[in-house]
C-alpha positions in Angstrom: -145.9 281.6 -68.6 -142.9 283.5 -67.3 -141.1 283.0 -63.9 -143.2 285.6 -62.1 -146.5 284.1 -63.3 -145.4 280.6 -62.2 -144.4 282.0 -58.8 -147.8 283.7 -58.5 -149.6 280.5 -59.4 -147.7 278.6 -56.7 -148.6 281.1 -54.0 -152.1 279.7 -54.1 -150.9 276.6 -52.3 -149.9 276.5 -48.6 -146.1 276.2 -48.0 -143.8 276.3 -45.1 -140.3 277.7 -45.3 -137.7 275.0 -44.7 -134.9 276.4 -47.0 -134.8 280.2 -47.4 -132.0 280.3 -50.0 -131.3 279.0 -53.4 -129.2 275.8 -53.4 -125.9 276.3 -55.1 -124.9 275.3 -58.6 -121.3 274.2 -58.9 -119.2 273.6 -62.0 -117.7 270.2 -62.4 -114.5 271.6 -63.9 -112.3 268.5 -63.4 -114.9 266.3 -65.3 -115.1 269.1 -68.0 -111.3 268.8 -68.4 -111.3 265.0 -68.5 -114.2 264.7 -70.9 -113.4 267.7 -73.1 -116.9 269.0 -72.6 -117.8 272.6 -71.4 -120.5 273.5 -68.9 -121.1 270.5 -66.7 -122.8 271.5 -63.5 -124.4 270.0 -60.4 -127.2 271.6 -58.4 -126.6 270.8 -54.7 -130.0 270.1 -53.4 -128.2 268.0 -50.8 -127.2 271.3 -49.2 -130.7 272.7 -48.5 -130.4 273.3 -44.8 -132.6 270.8 -42.9 -131.4 267.5 -41.5 -129.0 265.8 -43.9 -130.6 267.6 -46.9 -132.0 266.3 -50.1 -134.8 266.6 -52.6 -137.5 265.6 -50.1 -137.2 269.0 -48.4 -138.8 270.7 -51.3 -141.7 268.2 -51.2 -142.1 268.7 -47.5 -142.4 272.4 -47.8 -145.7 271.9 -49.6 -146.8 268.8 -47.8 -146.2 270.2 -44.3 -147.7 273.5 -45.5 -150.8 271.5 -46.5 -150.7 269.8 -43.1 -150.5 273.0 -41.2 -153.3 274.5 -43.3 -155.5 271.5 -42.3 -154.7 272.0 -38.7 -152.7 268.8 -38.3 -150.9 268.2 -35.0 -149.3 264.8 -35.8 -147.3 263.9 -38.9 -146.8 260.3 -39.8 -144.1 259.2 -42.3 -143.1 255.6 -43.1 -140.4 253.7 -44.8 -137.5 251.4 -44.3 -135.4 252.3 -41.2 -132.8 254.0 -43.4 -135.4 256.0 -45.3 -134.2 259.5 -46.1 -137.8 260.7 -46.2 -138.4 259.6 -42.6 -135.3 261.3 -41.2 -135.9 264.5 -43.2 -139.6 264.6 -42.1 -138.5 264.2 -38.5 -136.0 267.0 -39.0 -138.5 269.3 -40.7 -141.1 268.6 -37.9 -138.5 269.5 -35.3 -137.9 272.8 -37.0 -141.7 273.5 -37.3 -142.4 272.3 -33.7 -144.7 269.6 -35.0 -145.0 266.1 -33.5 -143.7 263.4 -35.9 -144.1 259.6 -35.8 -142.1 257.3 -38.0 -143.3 253.8 -39.0 -140.6 251.4 -40.2 -141.1 248.0 -41.9 -137.7 247.0 -40.5 -136.4 245.5 -37.3 -134.8 247.8 -34.6 -131.1 247.0 -34.3 -128.2 247.9 -32.1 -125.3 250.0 -33.2 -127.3 252.0 -35.8 -125.7 254.3 -38.2 -126.8 256.7 -41.0 -130.4 257.9 -40.8 -131.2 255.7 -37.8 -128.6 257.4 -35.8 -129.9 260.8 -36.8 -133.5 259.8 -35.9 -132.1 258.7 -32.5 -130.5 262.2 -32.0 -133.8 263.8 -33.0 -135.6 261.7 -30.4 -138.5 261.1 -32.8 -141.1 258.5 -31.9 -140.6 255.4 -33.9 -142.5 252.2 -34.5 -140.7 249.1 -35.8 -142.9 246.5 -37.5 -140.2 244.1 -38.6 -139.6 243.1 -42.3 -143.2 243.2 -43.5 -144.3 244.3 -47.0 -144.8 248.0 -47.9 -148.5 247.3 -48.3 -148.8 245.9 -44.8 -146.8 248.8 -43.4 -149.2 251.3 -45.1 -152.2 249.4 -43.6 -150.7 249.7 -40.1 -150.0 253.4 -40.7 -153.6 254.0 -41.5 -154.7 252.1 -38.4 -152.3 254.1 -36.2 -153.6 257.3 -37.7 -157.2 256.3 -36.8 -156.1 255.5 -33.3 -154.7 259.0 -32.9 -157.9 260.5 -34.5 -160.0 258.6 -32.0 -158.1 260.5 -29.3 -159.0 263.8 -30.9 -155.7 264.3 -32.8 -155.5 265.7 -36.3 -153.2 263.4 -38.3 -151.5 264.0 -41.6 -149.8 261.1 -43.4 -146.9 261.6 -45.7 -147.8 259.0 -48.4 -145.9 257.3 -51.2 -142.4 258.6 -50.2 -143.7 262.2 -50.5 -144.4 261.5 -54.2 -147.9 263.0 -54.6 -149.6 265.9 -56.3 -148.9 268.3 -53.5 -145.3 267.0 -53.0 -144.5 267.4 -56.7 -145.2 271.1 -56.4 -141.8 271.4 -54.7 -139.9 270.8 -57.9 -142.4 272.8 -60.0 -141.3 275.6 -57.7 -137.6 274.6 -58.1 -137.9 275.4 -61.8 -138.3 279.1 -61.1 -135.0 278.9 -59.1 -133.2 276.9 -61.9 -134.5 279.3 -64.6 -133.0 282.3 -62.8 -129.7 280.4 -62.1 -129.5 279.4 -65.8 -129.0 283.1 -66.6 -125.5 282.8 -65.0 -124.8 279.1 -65.5 -125.3 278.2 -69.2 -127.0 274.8 -69.6 -129.9 273.7 -71.8 -130.3 270.2 -70.2 -131.0 268.9 -66.7 -130.4 265.4 -65.5 -132.4 264.0 -62.7 -133.1 260.6 -61.1 -136.3 258.8 -61.9 -137.4 256.8 -58.8 -141.1 256.9 -58.1 -141.5 259.9 -60.3 -142.2 262.9 -58.1 -138.9 264.8 -58.5 -138.8 264.3 -62.2 -142.5 265.1 -62.8 -142.2 268.4 -60.9 -139.3 269.5 -63.1 -141.1 268.3 -66.2 -144.3 270.2 -65.4 -142.4 273.3 -64.3 -140.2 273.4 -67.4 -143.3 273.0 -69.6 -145.1 275.8 -67.9 -142.0 278.1 -68.4 -142.0 277.2 -72.1 -139.1 274.7 -71.8 -136.0 276.7 -70.7 -134.3 273.3 -70.3 -134.9 269.7 -71.4 -135.4 267.2 -68.5 -133.3 264.0 -68.9 -134.6 261.3 -66.5 -132.2 258.6 -65.5 -134.5 255.8 -64.2 -133.1 254.0 -61.2 -136.2 251.9 -60.3 -138.8 251.3 -63.0 -138.5 250.3 -66.6 -139.0 253.1 -69.1 -142.6 252.3 -70.0 -143.8 252.1 -66.4 -142.0 255.4 -65.5 -143.8 257.1 -68.4 -147.1 255.9 -67.0 -146.3 257.2 -63.5 -145.2 260.6 -64.9 -148.3 260.9 -67.1 -150.6 260.1 -64.2 -148.9 262.6 -61.9 -149.0 265.3 -64.7 -152.8 264.8 -65.0 -153.2 265.2 -61.2 -151.0 268.4 -61.3 -153.2 269.8 -64.1 -156.3 269.3 -62.0 -154.7 270.6 -58.8 -153.2 273.8 -60.4 -155.9 274.4 -63.0 -153.2 274.7 -65.7 -153.0 272.3 -68.7 -149.6 270.7 -69.6 -148.9 272.7 -72.8 -146.6 270.4 -74.8 -146.2 266.8 -75.9 -144.4 265.0 -73.1 -141.5 263.9 -75.3 -140.7 267.5 -76.2 -140.0 268.3 -72.5 -138.3 265.1 -71.3 -136.3 262.0 -72.3 -136.1 258.9 -70.2 -132.9 256.8 -70.2 -133.3 253.3 -68.6 -129.9 251.8 -69.6 -128.4 252.9 -66.2 -131.0 251.3 -63.9 -129.3 247.9 -63.5 -131.6 245.6 -61.6 -133.8 248.4 -60.3 -134.2 250.2 -57.0 -131.3 249.7 -54.6 -129.4 247.3 -57.0 -126.2 249.0 -57.9 -124.2 248.4 -61.1 -120.5 248.2 -61.4 -120.5 251.7 -63.0 -122.7 253.3 -60.3 -120.4 251.9 -57.6 -117.3 253.1 -59.4 -118.6 256.6 -59.8 -119.1 257.0 -56.1 -115.4 256.7 -55.6 -114.5 258.6 -58.8 -116.8 261.5 -58.1 -115.5 262.0 -54.6 -111.8 261.7 -55.8 -112.4 264.0 -58.8 -114.8 266.7 -57.5 -114.8 266.2 -53.7 -118.6 265.4 -53.8 -120.2 262.4 -52.2 -122.9 260.3 -53.8 -125.1 257.6 -52.3 -125.6 254.3 -54.1 -129.4 254.1 -54.7 -130.3 257.3 -56.6 -127.5 259.8 -57.2 -124.7 257.6 -58.3 -126.7 256.1 -61.2 -127.9 259.6 -62.1 -124.4 261.2 -62.2 -122.9 258.2 -64.0 -125.7 258.5 -66.6 -125.1 262.2 -67.0 -121.4 261.9 -67.5 -121.8 258.9 -69.9 -124.3 260.9 -72.0 -121.8 263.8 -72.1 -119.3 261.3 -73.5 -121.8 260.2 -76.1 -122.4 263.8 -77.2 -126.0 263.9 -76.2 -125.8 267.4 -74.7 -124.9 270.2 -77.0 -125.2 273.3 -74.8 -124.4 272.4 -71.2 -126.0 270.2 -68.6 -126.8 270.4 -64.9 -127.4 267.3 -62.7 -129.6 267.5 -59.6 -127.9 266.1 -56.5 -130.9 264.8 -54.7 -129.1 264.1 -51.4 -128.9 261.0 -49.3 -125.5 261.8 -47.7 -126.4 260.2 -44.3 -127.5 257.0 -45.9 -124.0 256.4 -47.2 -122.9 255.4 -43.7 -125.3 252.4 -43.7 -124.7 251.4 -47.4 -122.4 248.7 -48.5 -120.8 248.9 -51.9 
């Protein structure tokens, strides 16, 4: 399948336009000089134009497109109070003139910073449930949705941190953008974080459909390798069913997972992932947050040192800038 054929396939699915330009690719020239390695790049998906930016915007283009197509008039997103997804959903809904409600399994606190401060500026409706489990938060969200439906509202829930079949289309779509940019910026490998799998799976599926213009290297930040493989395989099956297109290659031909950089899992930094936050800013003038991007960029640079990449590499900056202001590292 070529780029135009993939773009035509994606036109079958409803999409809203939240970012009407390609996010830039920048050369990490200072790291190239330090490591003696040519063609190290970063794709700035943190600069995609809505709210504080980040990878969830691409997911939301398809999720909110689906919501609009279904006639939804209320969008509900949930997460911890510093959730990037929640703040970006509120920002996207403001742009689209859609009502948004955020459900947090956290306490409301005074003197908020980061995403909480942005949500306050957005004046989005918020519900604070206290420090309950994610499962209990999800149960409350469904009850809240039913209450709205009983009042005649059409509700659309953004589930599982926007990692879903429809959400993953955002990074299948991004592969067409990357494939065109690759004609100018020479790289054969992409490094991406592996959280709950949506971002990575979209790139894996898109690269496979385009006959593997680049290999996807997944730096897991949350799950152990075996579990992340299961998540990716399950989502690929759902994408096959949703798009009507079979995944055309063995999975290990398209992607490699590295789990040696995950530390204790989600939100648990390593010494190296903390150090790279300072080093990346002081070396390239680019800020990284501590949950996803710092582990990804440390992993990418370490793999460069080890000689894993032979013909250039591009890391995906998945955003999270606003959350830096509430993180302690």
